[in-house]
DOFI-111711 format. One record per atom (N, C-alpha, C): residue number from 0; z, y, x. Coordinates in pm, whole numbers, padded with zeros to 5 digits. Last residue first. Layout:
BEGIN
+-----+--------+--------+--------+
: num :      z :      y :      x :
+-----+--------+--------+--------+
: NUM :      Z :      Y :      X :
...
+-----+--------+--------+--------+
END
This chain:
BEGIN
+-----+--------+--------+--------+
: num :      z :      y :      x :
+-----+--------+--------+--------+
:  83 :  11909 :  08929 :  10895 :
:  83 :  12022 :  09023 :  10881 :
:  83 :  11980 :  09122 :  10779 :
:  82 :  11670 :  08801 :  10913 :
:  82 :  11767 :  08749 :  10819 :
:  82 :  11887 :  08840 :  10798 :
:  81 :  11530 :  08913 :  11119 :
:  81 :  11492 :  08950 :  10984 :
:  81 :  11593 :  08904 :  10882 :
:  80 :  11717 :  09035 :  11398 :
:  80 :  11668 :  08921 :  11317 :
:  80 :  11633 :  08971 :  11176 :
:  79 :  11607 :  09268 :  11628 :
:  79 :  11697 :  09244 :  11520 :
:  79 :  11637 :  09134 :  11431 :
:  78 :  11420 :  09345 :  11811 :
:  78 :  11516 :  09245 :  11854 :
:  78 :  11623 :  09216 :  11747 :
:  77 :  11256 :  09552 :  11716 :
:  77 :  11202 :  09416 :  11722 :
:  77 :  11301 :  09309 :  11761 :
:  76 :  11279 :  09787 :  11505 :
:  76 :  11371 :  09737 :  11610 :
:  76 :  11340 :  09588 :  11622 :
:  75 :  11153 :  09929 :  11294 :
:  75 :  11083 :  09899 :  11420 :
:  75 :  11176 :  09866 :  11535 :
:  74 :  11432 :  10092 :  11146 :
:  74 :  11292 :  10056 :  11144 :
:  74 :  11241 :  10025 :  11284 :
:  73 :  11694 :  10149 :  11021 :
:  73 :  11673 :  10056 :  11132 :
:  73 :  11530 :  10007 :  11121 :
:  72 :  11937 :  10362 :  10889 :
:  72 :  11796 :  10335 :  10906 :
:  72 :  11775 :  10256 :  11033 :
:  71 :  12183 :  10423 :  10655 :
:  71 :  12153 :  10354 :  10776 :
:  71 :  12004 :  10322 :  10780 :
:  70 :  12443 :  10586 :  10492 :
:  70 :  12300 :  10588 :  10517 :
:  70 :  12275 :  10522 :  10653 :
:  69 :  12714 :  10541 :  10481 :
:  69 :  12642 :  10556 :  10355 :
:  69 :  12493 :  10547 :  10372 :
:  68 :  13003 :  10413 :  10630 :
:  68 :  12859 :  10432 :  10645 :
:  68 :  12788 :  10432 :  10507 :
:  67 :  13266 :  10349 :  10634 :
:  67 :  13229 :  10472 :  10561 :
:  67 :  13079 :  10498 :  10564 :
:  66 :  13298 :  10129 :  10797 :
:  66 :  13319 :  10112 :  10653 :
:  66 :  13274 :  10233 :  10572 :
:  65 :  13212 :  10019 :  11069 :
:  65 :  13172 :  10144 :  11002 :
:  65 :  13179 :  10132 :  10851 :
:  64 :  13290 :  09757 :  11162 :
:  64 :  13354 :  09879 :  11205 :
:  64 :  13332 :  09998 :  11114 :
:  63 :  13146 :  09531 :  11091 :
:  63 :  13288 :  09517 :  11112 :
:  63 :  13363 :  09648 :  11134 :
:  62 :  12885 :  09625 :  11069 :
:  62 :  12946 :  09560 :  10953 :
:  62 :  13097 :  09551 :  10968 :
:  61 :  12840 :  09718 :  11333 :
:  61 :  12841 :  09811 :  11219 :
:  61 :  12912 :  09752 :  11099 :
:  60 :  12840 :  09473 :  11468 :
:  60 :  12945 :  09572 :  11495 :
:  60 :  12953 :  09674 :  11385 :
:  59 :  12604 :  09360 :  11363 :
:  59 :  12732 :  09295 :  11340 :
:  59 :  12848 :  09392 :  11362 :
:  58 :  12417 :  09535 :  11467 :
:  58 :  12430 :  09525 :  11322 :
:  58 :  12565 :  09461 :  11289 :
:  57 :  12447 :  09482 :  11742 :
:  57 :  12471 :  09616 :  11689 :
:  57 :  12496 :  09613 :  11538 :
:  56 :  12371 :  09218 :  11763 :
:  56 :  12508 :  09253 :  11791 :
:  56 :  12546 :  09390 :  11738 :
:  55 :  12095 :  09204 :  11728 :
:  55 :  12180 :  09170 :  11615 :
:  55 :  12327 :  09211 :  11637 :
:  54 :  11973 :  09483 :  11931 :
:  54 :  11976 :  09348 :  11876 :
:  54 :  12076 :  09329 :  11764 :
:  53 :  11732 :  09743 :  12016 :
:  53 :  11868 :  09691 :  11990 :
:  53 :  11862 :  09554 :  11928 :
:  52 :  11529 :  09934 :  12117 :
:  52 :  11538 :  09792 :  12151 :
:  52 :  11680 :  09739 :  12136 :
:  51 :  11420 :  10157 :  11858 :
:  51 :  11497 :  10129 :  11979 :
:  51 :  11503 :  09976 :  11999 :
:  50 :  11332 :  10248 :  11605 :
:  50 :  11245 :  10256 :  11724 :
:  50 :  11323 :  10245 :  11855 :
:  49 :  11633 :  10378 :  11447 :
:  49 :  11499 :  10317 :  11446 :
:  49 :  11429 :  10337 :  11579 :
:  48 :  11887 :  10458 :  11387 :
:  48 :  11861 :  10399 :  11520 :
:  48 :  11726 :  10331 :  11526 :
:  47 :  12094 :  10662 :  11222 :
:  47 :  11949 :  10635 :  11234 :
:  47 :  11926 :  10585 :  11373 :
:  46 :  12364 :  10691 :  11012 :
:  46 :  12318 :  10640 :  11141 :
:  46 :  12169 :  10607 :  11133 :
:  45 :  12635 :  10844 :  10859 :
:  45 :  12489 :  10842 :  10868 :
:  45 :  12449 :  10792 :  11007 :
:  44 :  12906 :  10820 :  10890 :
:  44 :  12852 :  10812 :  10753 :
:  44 :  12701 :  10798 :  10755 :
:  43 :  13183 :  10742 :  11092 :
:  43 :  13037 :  10750 :  11084 :
:  43 :  12990 :  10727 :  10940 :
:  42 :  13443 :  10721 :  11156 :
:  42 :  13409 :  10812 :  11045 :
:  42 :  13260 :  10824 :  11022 :
:  41 :  13456 :  10566 :  11382 :
:  41 :  13507 :  10509 :  11256 :
:  41 :  13475 :  10593 :  11135 :
:  40 :  13336 :  10538 :  11647 :
:  40 :  13288 :  10624 :  11541 :
:  40 :  13329 :  10572 :  11404 :
:  39 :  13381 :  10360 :  11847 :
:  39 :  13463 :  10481 :  11846 :
:  39 :  13428 :  10575 :  11730 :
:  38 :  13197 :  10161 :  11807 :
:  38 :  13339 :  10123 :  11811 :
:  38 :  13426 :  10247 :  11798 :
:  37 :  12954 :  10301 :  11841 :
:  37 :  12994 :  10254 :  11708 :
:  37 :  13145 :  10223 :  11703 :
:  36 :  12950 :  10335 :  12120 :
:  36 :  12954 :  10451 :  12031 :
:  36 :  13005 :  10411 :  11894 :
:  35 :  12937 :  10070 :  12206 :
:  35 :  13049 :  10153 :  12247 :
:  35 :  13064 :  10276 :  12158 :
:  34 :  12690 :  10001 :  12091 :
:  34 :  12813 :  09936 :  12047 :
:  34 :  12935 :  10016 :  12086 :
:  33 :  12518 :  10164 :  12245 :
:  33 :  12530 :  10189 :  12100 :
:  33 :  12655 :  10120 :  12042 :
:  32 :  12559 :  10051 :  12505 :
:  32 :  12588 :  10190 :  12474 :
:  32 :  12609 :  10213 :  12327 :
:  31 :  12485 :  09772 :  12473 :
:  31 :  12615 :  09814 :  12524 :
:  31 :  12650 :  09956 :  12485 :
:  30 :  12237 :  09674 :  12407 :
:  30 :  12326 :  09710 :  12298 :
:  30 :  12458 :  09774 :  12344 :
:  29 :  11954 :  09815 :  12581 :
:  29 :  12051 :  09709 :  12555 :
:  29 :  12151 :  09760 :  12452 :
:  28 :  11780 :  10020 :  12570 :
:  28 :  11733 :  09897 :  12631 :
:  28 :  11831 :  09782 :  12613 :
:  27 :  11692 :  10284 :  12371 :
:  27 :  11799 :  10193 :  12405 :
:  27 :  11745 :  10061 :  12454 :
:  26 :  11569 :  10539 :  12362 :
:  26 :  11499 :  10420 :  12410 :
:  26 :  11603 :  10319 :  12457 :
:  25 :  11664 :  10765 :  12253 :
:  25 :  11739 :  10708 :  12364 :
:  25 :  11666 :  10592 :  12428 :
:  24 :  11493 :  10836 :  12047 :
:  24 :  11518 :  10932 :  12153 :
:  24 :  11590 :  10872 :  12273 :
:  23 :  11458 :  10665 :  11832 :
:  23 :  11368 :  10657 :  11946 :
:  23 :  11398 :  10749 :  12060 :
:  22 :  11685 :  10810 :  11663 :
:  22 :  11552 :  10762 :  11629 :
:  22 :  11457 :  10769 :  11748 :
:  21 :  11958 :  10857 :  11648 :
:  21 :  11900 :  10809 :  11774 :
:  21 :  11758 :  10752 :  11753 :
:  20 :  12174 :  11047 :  11495 :
:  20 :  12033 :  11016 :  11483 :
:  20 :  11978 :  10987 :  11623 :
:  19 :  12480 :  11049 :  11327 :
:  19 :  12411 :  11022 :  11452 :
:  19 :  12266 :  10986 :  11425 :
:  18 :  12762 :  11185 :  11185 :
:  18 :  12617 :  11181 :  11174 :
:  18 :  12557 :  11158 :  11314 :
:  17 :  13033 :  11195 :  11239 :
:  17 :  12990 :  11139 :  11110 :
:  17 :  12840 :  11116 :  11102 :
:  16 :  13276 :  11171 :  11495 :
:  16 :  13136 :  11189 :  11461 :
:  16 :  13103 :  11122 :  11327 :
:  15 :  13523 :  11174 :  11612 :
:  15 :  13517 :  11195 :  11466 :
:  15 :  13371 :  11216 :  11420 :
:  14 :  13522 :  11159 :  11886 :
:  14 :  13545 :  11035 :  11814 :
:  14 :  13540 :  11051 :  11662 :
:  13 :  13433 :  11294 :  12135 :
:  13 :  13376 :  11316 :  12001 :
:  13 :  13396 :  11195 :  11911 :
:  12 :  13532 :  11219 :  12380 :
:  12 :  13567 :  11350 :  12328 :
:  12 :  13525 :  11376 :  12185 :
:  11 :  13423 :  10976 :  12425 :
:  11 :  13570 :  10988 :  12433 :
:  11 :  13616 :  11119 :  12373 :
:  10 :  13152 :  11035 :  12411 :
:  10 :  13213 :  10961 :  12301 :
:  10 :  13365 :  10967 :  12305 :
:   9 :  13107 :  11164 :  12657 :
:   9 :  13087 :  11238 :  12530 :
:   9 :  13160 :  11167 :  12416 :
:   8 :  13152 :  10951 :  12829 :
:   8 :  13238 :  11072 :  12837 :
:   8 :  13230 :  11150 :  12706 :
:   7 :  12939 :  10791 :  12759 :
:   7 :  13074 :  10741 :  12733 :
:   7 :  13176 :  10857 :  12741 :
:   6 :  12722 :  10949 :  12843 :
:   6 :  12738 :  10916 :  12700 :
:   6 :  12878 :  10871 :  12671 :
:   5 :  12762 :  10956 :  13120 :
:   5 :  12761 :  11079 :  13044 :
:   5 :  12786 :  11053 :  12896 :
:   4 :  12732 :  10679 :  13174 :
:   4 :  12856 :  10749 :  13206 :
:   4 :  12868 :  10879 :  13127 :
:   3 :  12468 :  10634 :  13104 :
:   3 :  12575 :  10572 :  13024 :
:   3 :  12707 :  10640 :  13050 :
:   2 :  12304 :  10957 :  13146 :
:   2 :  12319 :  10813 :  13168 :
:   2 :  12435 :  10761 :  13086 :
:   1 :  12049 :  11191 :  13049 :
:   1 :  12187 :  11150 :  13074 :
:   1 :  12191 :  11002 :  13103 :
:   0 :  11777 :  11370 :  13185 :
:   0 :  11823 :  11251 :  13111 :
:   0 :  11969 :  11226 :  13151 :
+-----+--------+--------+--------+
END
């Protein structure tokens, strides 16, 4: 298993990412890592983050950052408000 340090190193080197699929594989326990990834992924077109413990802050960051996003899946994320 990698840690946040490994992930942040990866993101510094891979800032042109267009496709990310984190469907339950990261078991995200907080929003810090995914927000850091989103902030650096301005070319992101596809994002799958279903089955993780993320919150509303992630969705807000997507709205303000990822203008090129065409496909987004967010199933079974219990900490995201239904109103979003």
